N, C-alpha and C positions, 0 to 999 in steps of 0.2 A: 485650433489644433498643433501647440510644438510641432518643427522637426522635429526632436529627438520622439516624438510616443509617435510623430507616423511615422518610424521607421522603425517602431515597438511594434507598431501596429502588420508589417510590414512582412513582420520574423513569421505569424503561424502560416507556415510553409504547410502546407497540403498535400503531401502526396501517400503515394500509398506503400510506401521507400519499406523491407522490412526492421528490428528494431531487434537490435543484436540484443545479446546478455554477454553485460561485460561487471566489472568492475567500474563501472564511471554512472553507475540506470541505481535507482531506490528499489530497495525489497518493496514487494506486489500485493496489495490486498486491491481482493477482489471486492463482490458484492455474495448475496445470499444461496447459498442451492442447495439442491439434493436432486434425487435422482432424477434419468431421464424419463419425461412425463408424458405422455397423450390427453391427463385430460388439464392441466393449467396450464394457462395458458399468462404470460407476461402481458401486458398487454398494453403497456407505459411505461420506463423506466422517464426517468431522470437529475442526470446527474451529475456536481458542482465539483470542479476541483479546484481548489486554490492551494499553494503553499501549508499550509497550516490546516484546514480543512477539511475534509469528503462530504457528501449528505446526498443525499441517497433516495431518492422516492419512485416504491416501485405499483403500481393498479396489476393485482391477481383476475385472472375470471378464470373458474371450472367452470370449466362449456360441457361436461358430464352432466346425465342426470341422477348420479347421486350424488352427499359429499363426501369431502375424501380427508383425507389427516395424512398432510405427511411430517418427518421430523429433518425442519430446517439446521443450515449449519450457516456455520459465518468463519470459514477457515480463515486467523494470519497464517499468515508463509513463516517457516520453518527458516529457521535465525539460528547463528553458528551459537552456542555458546563462549567458546573464546575470540567473540566480538561483542563484548557487550558497553565497554569502555569505550569507543572505538572513538577517535571527533567527528564522527557524521552523521553517526548511528544512536541512537538514543533512545531505544525503547521501545513497547508496546504500541500500541494506538490509547487514548487515554480517553475520556470520556464515551466509551463505546459503549452507546442505545439501543432500545429498538421499542420502536413505537407503530401498532397496530390499529388502524382505524380510530386510529389519534390516541390511543389509552398507552402507556408502558407496559410492555410483555416482559418477567421477569426469565433469564436462561443455566446455563449450565455450564458450566466451563471443562474443558477434558484435558488429560495433555499431556505430550505423548514425550521421551528422549528416543534420536532413532542415534544411528552410528552411516555413514558415508552410503555403504551398505543398504539401509535399509532395516540394518535388525534395533525392532528393540531392544530397550535398555533397564527403559524405565522400573523395571522391579531390581533390574541391577544394583541399581544407585540407590530403589530406596532402602536396598535389604544390606547395603556399604552405610546408615543411618544419614539418609539427604533428603530432605522435604523439597515437600515441589519448588517452594523458593528456591533455596538451595540446590536443588533444577534445574530450572528456571533463570537465575540470576549467577551463571557458577562458582560458586566456592570461590576457585585461586583466585576473582577480584575483594573479595573481605577484606581483605586487608586496609583498603586505598577506597572502595568503595557505601561499607558499611553496610549490604540487602542483603548481604547472606555470609553463613562464620566460613573462614579458611579451609580444608581438613589439613584432616591428621598429614602427617610423616604414613604412619600403616595405612592409612584411606588410599594416599598417593602411590604408592606399591604393591594395590591391593587390586587400584584401579589401572595401573599401567601395565599389569597383568593379561590383567582382559581387556586392556583396549580403549581405553576409557582414557586415556592421559595421551599426547601424544609423547613418544622414548626423551626425541629430538631438545622440544618446549616445552614438557610436564603442563603443557593446555592441554583441556579438556576437548575428544575428538567429536560432541555429540553435538545435533541438534536438538532443537525444541519445538512442537508444534500441540501452541494451543489452541483448538477451537470453538465456538460460539453453539450449543445446542438447544435448540429451543422445539415444538411441538405446536405445529399450526393445523387447525381447520380449513378449511377451503366452503364450503356452504352448496351448493349443486346452482350454475344459476347468476353468483354473486359476487361480485367483486371487490376484494379483499387492497387494504391501503398498506403496504409497509413503507416505514419509513427506516433507516440510522444513518447514523452520519459519527466519524471520530480525525481524532485527529491520525496525521498519518505519518507513514515510519517514510523519511526522507534523503537522502543526501543529495554532499553538495562536492563540487568544485564542477569542472576546472575552474578554480578560483583566478590563479594568474595568469598570467598574458600566456598566447601558445593554443588550441586548442587541438587539442586531439584528433584527429580523425575515428577511430571511429564514436566518440561522441554525435560527427557533423554528420556518424548514418546515423547515427539514434533519435536523433534529433531532428532526422533535416532541416537544420543552421542553415542558412544562403549568406550575398553579399550582404540583406539586409541586414540581417541580426549584427553580422558579424563588424556592418558602420557604426551601430547599433553601441551596441559594444564600447568595439571603440571609442565612444565621445563619452560614455561611463569610464572605462579605462582613467583614462584621461586624466578625469579629475574626480579618480580616487585613490591616484599610487603605481597604477600597470594591474590594480587585484573592483576582482566582479565579485561581491555579494550571490551565493549560488544555493540555489536548491532542485531540486531535481522529483520531482512520484510519482512515484511506478502504479497500475491502476490495473489489476484483469481484470478484462473484459471477454478475455471467448468461456465465461462462465454462461454467461447471455445465451445461447448454442441449447442449455439443458431445456429452452422453453421448448413449446411445441412448432409453432414457428418461427424461432427466433422471438428477439425486440420488435414485438410491430411500431411502437411505436415510440424511437430513443429521438431527446433532444439531451447536449453537452452542451456544459456551460463553462468556462477558464471564468476561471474570475482574478481577477491581480484586490492581491491586496492596497498598492496604491498603483492609481494610472502612468509610474511612469518603470513601473516593475516591464522588463523583457518578458515575455514568453516567446516558445517555439516548439514543435512537433512531430508530430508523423501521423495523419488522420483523414481521411478523408470524406469532403464534404466539401463545402462552403459553406466557414466561419463571414456569421454579418455584427455586428460592432450593438452592439443592447444601448452600452452605455459610457461611463468612461471606463470602466474597468474588466466589465465583461462581454466573454464575444462568447458567439452560438451557434450552433448548428445543431442539425433536426432531422436520423433516416426515415424513410421507415423499411420494417422486413428484416432489420438488421440485424445480419448476421456474424460478428466480428471473428475477423479468421488468424488477428496478433491482436496483444494486447496492449495499453497506450503510457506512455512515458511524455514526457510534461517535465521542460527546460522556466522554472525563475529564474529571469536575472536579475541586477539590482533589485535584490530584497532586501528591507528595513535591516537588517543587527540585531532591533534594540525589540525584534519580536519571539527574537529566536528564548529556546526553552534547555538549552542541553544536557536535563538534570536525570535527566531517567525515570521514565516513567513498569512502572510493570505490571502485569495482564493481571487479569484476572483470574487466578487460579482457581481452583477445587481444592474443600480441603484435606 
């Protein structure tokens, strides 16, 4: 093991520090959820996180004497329609799939546009002539992105009057919510295995020298991490390519006894990537790229923020990926 890799391992800081919600964090996506239940227990969850793929395997057990059928939702995080073409944000999770007991499951998509106060303005936007695609991917970017037609002057006038466009900058004011929904049967006293995977939203930075104080709090960076990062900066004229991944863990409290057997694998795409995160427990090195922690009867009190540094820029794709939208 070379010295640099040793320092990268040391940067796995395992404290239970609170995670701040600030501009340097990625947009968080979590696992599948449904209403609080006393019938269904989550027996096992194995969560694998790298900077370009999240995969999750669940084992659920219906502990009641009767079959249970539930509507299950995979909620994508709400995102501002006005921020589609930022440097660090490039669309909805790509390649989303669900398999139950090894077989693919079809799902429906539901989309809602909301103002910051929570008001549903989907119907208003449709009445103005916008398609689901245009609502989900802001028409204001149509000219440069080709993803949606730009709105007309008359539409803009009406939208401003309705509070759908910002009076100062002319940008959309709504957020978009897309949920993937399916119905799942849980036979009495039988384990049901569910798998899903997708490419996560990521945020970049800080890539330049000079770390923000909030960054250190969110990702529990320590001296070992900073030393390892400095070596990468020295080789790259002061720049470190970074990806930050966020995952919503607190939905695990939906289940009867939390997550009875939880395993988290943090997976590097290459051995010399730097990693830093706040998380309870003790990580073990599984191989040159994988670090693992296992917790029993886990009831998450905060969500997960993972920082990947020294990321290979050749693996990036900032082309923008549309969500699977309802027709």
